[in-house]
Structures are given as C-alpha cells and as structure tokens.
C-alpha positions as CSV (number, residue, x, y, z in Angstrom):
1,M,38.0,59.1,35.9
2,R,37.8,62.0,38.3
3,K,35.4,61.8,41.3
4,E,32.3,63.9,41.2
5,G,33.0,67.0,43.6
6,S,36.8,67.0,43.2
7,P,38.4,70.4,42.8
8,E,39.3,69.6,39.1
9,T,35.7,68.4,38.3
10,E,34.2,71.6,39.8
11,A,36.6,73.8,38.1
12,S,35.8,72.2,34.8
13,K,32.1,72.7,35.3
14,K,32.6,76.4,36.1
15,L,34.7,76.9,32.9
16,F,31.9,75.0,30.9
17,K,29.3,77.3,32.4
18,L,31.5,80.5,31.7
19,K,31.9,79.3,28.1
20,N,28.3,78.2,27.8
21,I,29.5,74.6,27.0
22,K,27.2,71.7,28.0
23,H,28.8,69.1,30.1
24,S,28.1,65.6,29.9
25,Q,29.7,62.5,31.4
26,F,30.9,60.1,28.7
27,E,29.7,56.5,29.4
28,S,30.4,53.7,26.9
29,K,27.5,51.3,26.4
30,M,29.6,49.3,24.2
31,A,30.6,45.8,25.1
32,S,33.7,45.7,27.4
33,I,37.0,46.0,25.4
34,E,40.3,45.8,27.0
35,I,43.7,46.7,26.0
36,K,46.5,44.0,26.8
37,F,49.8,43.8,25.3
38,H,51.5,40.4,25.7
39,L,55.0,41.5,26.7
40,N,58.1,39.3,26.6
41,T,59.3,40.1,30.2
42,D,57.7,41.1,33.4
43,S,60.1,44.0,33.7
44,E,58.8,45.8,30.7
45,Q,56.3,48.5,32.0
46,Q,55.5,50.6,29.2
47,I,54.7,49.9,25.6
48,T,57.0,51.1,23.0
49,W,56.3,54.2,20.7
50,E,56.0,51.9,17.6
51,K,53.5,49.6,19.5
52,Y,51.4,52.6,20.5
53,F,51.3,54.0,17.0
54,M,50.6,50.8,15.3
55,A,47.7,50.1,17.9
56,I,46.2,53.6,16.8
57,A,46.4,52.5,13.3
58,I,44.8,49.2,14.1
59,M,42.0,51.0,16.0
60,S,41.5,53.4,13.1
61,A,41.1,50.5,10.8
62,Q,37.9,49.6,12.9
63,K,36.1,52.6,11.5
64,S,36.2,51.3,8.0
65,L,32.9,50.1,6.7
66,D,34.8,47.8,4.1
67,K,33.6,44.3,5.1
68,T,36.6,42.6,3.5
69,T,39.7,44.9,4.0
70,K,39.9,47.2,7.0
71,V,43.0,49.4,6.9
72,G,44.2,52.0,9.3
73,T,46.8,54.6,9.3
74,C,48.6,56.8,11.9
75,I,51.0,59.5,10.9
76,V,53.6,60.8,13.5
77,N,56.0,63.7,13.4
78,E,59.6,63.7,14.4
79,Y,58.6,64.7,18.1
80,K,56.4,61.6,18.4
81,R,53.3,63.6,18.0
82,I,50.3,62.2,15.9
83,V,49.5,64.4,13.1
84,G,47.1,62.4,11.1
85,I,45.0,59.3,11.3
86,G,42.9,57.6,8.7
87,F,40.9,54.5,7.5
88,N,39.8,53.4,4.1
89,D,36.4,54.6,3.3
90,M,34.2,56.1,0.6
91,P,34.6,60.0,-0.1
92,Y,32.8,62.3,2.1
93,G,29.0,62.0,1.6
94,L,29.2,58.6,0.1
95,E,30.1,56.6,3.2
96,G,28.0,53.7,3.9
97,D,26.8,53.1,0.1
98,E,26.7,49.6,-0.2
99,E,26.5,49.6,-3.9
100,L,30.1,51.2,-4.1
101,Y,31.7,48.3,-1.9
102,G,31.2,45.9,-4.8
103,A,33.9,44.4,-7.1
104,N,35.0,47.7,-8.3
105,K,35.4,49.4,-4.8
106,H,39.0,50.4,-5.7
107,D,37.7,52.9,-8.1
108,Y,35.8,54.9,-5.3
109,V,37.5,54.2,-2.0
110,V,39.8,56.8,-0.4
111,Y,42.7,54.7,1.1
112,S,43.7,55.0,4.7
113,S,47.0,56.6,4.2
114,T,45.3,59.1,1.8
115,N,42.7,59.8,4.3
116,A,45.2,60.4,7.1
117,I,47.3,62.9,4.7
118,L,44.2,64.7,3.6
119,N,42.9,65.0,7.2
120,R,46.3,65.9,8.9
121,N,46.4,68.7,11.6
122,C,49.7,70.2,10.3
123,V,50.9,72.0,7.2
124,G,53.6,69.7,6.0
125,L,54.6,66.0,6.6
126,E,58.3,66.2,6.1
127,N,60.2,63.8,8.4
128,C,57.0,62.1,9.4
129,T,56.5,58.4,10.0
130,L,53.4,56.6,8.4
131,Y,52.3,53.6,10.6
132,T,49.7,51.5,8.4
133,T,48.1,48.1,9.0
134,L,48.6,47.2,5.3
135,F,51.4,47.9,3.0
136,P,50.5,50.9,1.0
137,N,49.3,50.3,-2.6
138,S,50.7,52.5,-5.6
139,E,48.1,55.2,-5.2
140,S,48.8,55.7,-1.5
141,A,52.6,55.4,-2.4
142,K,52.5,58.3,-4.8
143,I,50.5,60.6,-2.3
144,S,53.1,59.5,0.6
145,V,56.1,60.3,-1.5
146,Q,54.5,63.6,-2.7
147,S,54.0,64.4,0.9
148,R,57.6,63.9,1.8
149,I,57.0,61.1,4.4
150,K,60.3,59.9,5.4
151,K,59.5,56.4,6.8
152,V,56.6,53.9,6.4
153,V,56.0,51.3,9.0
154,Y,53.6,48.6,7.9
155,L,52.0,45.7,9.7
156,K,51.0,43.2,6.7
157,E,52.3,42.7,3.3
158,R,49.9,43.5,0.3
159,E,49.0,40.5,-1.8
160,V,51.2,40.3,-5.0
161,K,48.1,40.6,-7.4
162,E,47.3,43.9,-5.6
163,D,50.7,45.5,-5.7
164,K,50.9,46.1,-9.5
165,S,54.4,44.8,-10.0
166,G,56.0,46.3,-6.9
167,A,55.4,50.0,-7.9
168,S,54.9,51.0,-4.4
169,K,58.3,49.5,-3.2
170,L,60.0,50.9,-6.2
171,M,58.7,54.4,-5.6
172,F,59.6,54.3,-1.9
173,E,63.0,53.2,-2.8
174,K,63.8,55.7,-5.3
175,A,62.4,58.4,-3.0
176,K,64.6,57.1,-0.2
177,I,61.8,56.4,2.1
178,E,62.7,53.9,4.8
179,L,60.5,50.8,4.8
180,V,60.0,48.9,8.0
181,K,58.0,45.6,8.5
182,Y,56.3,45.9,11.9
183,N,57.8,43.1,14.0
184,D,56.3,42.5,17.4
185,D,55.3,39.6,19.4
186,T,51.9,41.2,20.4
187,S,49.1,39.0,19.2
188,S,46.1,41.0,20.3
189,I,45.1,44.4,21.6
190,T,42.0,44.8,23.7
191,L,40.4,48.1,25.0
192,K,38.7,48.3,28.2
193,F,36.1,51.3,28.6
194,K,34.5,50.2,31.8
195,N,36.1,49.3,35.2
196,N,34.2,46.2,36.0
C-alpha cells in the first residue's frame, strides 16, 4: 500500500477531487487469509499462468451461496488477459433464495461457466481458455462450444451420475475443444489481506 503523503497518493487525491469521486482507504475487517503456493523447488519465484488463473477460479467459487457445490470459472484470452469470471448462483434477483437451493436446484441455478460467459467483458470468446473448478456439465458445455472456447482446463471431475452419459466430453471432442485436467502439486491457496 502506498504511504500517506507520497506523490502518487497526493496525485490520486487531486484527481478524485477534480472528478468529484469520494476517496476512501480499503481496509479488510475479514479474518486474515494468506496466499501460499507450495512449490517444488526453492528456485521457483513466480507462479505459472495456469496456477494463477485456476486460483482465480477457486476464489470465484467462494462467492457461490450453494452450500453443497461451489464452482468457479475464469476465462482468459490468447494474450493471457482475463475476460470473464463466474460462479454458480441463482439468476439475478433470486440470489440467496434458500427455497431454490433444494433438491431441484439444477432447474434454477446459473452454472459458473455460463455466468462467466454471460458476464464477459469482450465481444467474442474465440481462442479463449476456460479454467473451472469442476468439469462442465452438458448445459455449460453447450454454451462453451457455442461461444467458441478453444480449451477447457478443469480441476475436478464431475461425478458420473451428473455427467449424463459423457455428453460434455463428447461435445468437446466433436467441437475439437482441448480438455486438460489441471495437474499441480499445490494443496492450498491462502490470501492475506493484512500485513500483521
């Protein structure tokens, strides 16, 4: 964080004042969360792009109100720029409605990859890679194929009973979308918001 009184801070305050923007310093009152990646060697200084994007998908999953299955997605273009993130949740205006999270929640939920595609910040998703914490179900696979995603990197397999006879894999295969099971030795990710 920049020190109070530094040239950058003073310049920002002047800009905020000129643009009539209220300035407030962010301070998290949350429990301390740290980011730690357990790397194989001491010489490895920087995390890989795949680990970075999967970590964002994992963090996005934490926004889900679903108590049984939290899924997150991060979509990245060919220049390694994030163009969409999402998590599984109810449609706009129905978030937090406990009644909808019952046995038939799949009739109501917007899946994480669908959410990321719908909330993208670009026109098209051609040549993009979709990072997701759970292998896409057939509904998400259809939308991913239709959006021209070129690669899907997934953290966990979907249970066989949820995959509807392998429809997702078949669609990805026929659309020539590369499927990659995320393989990394990282066992935990921790975020730290405070320096104490």
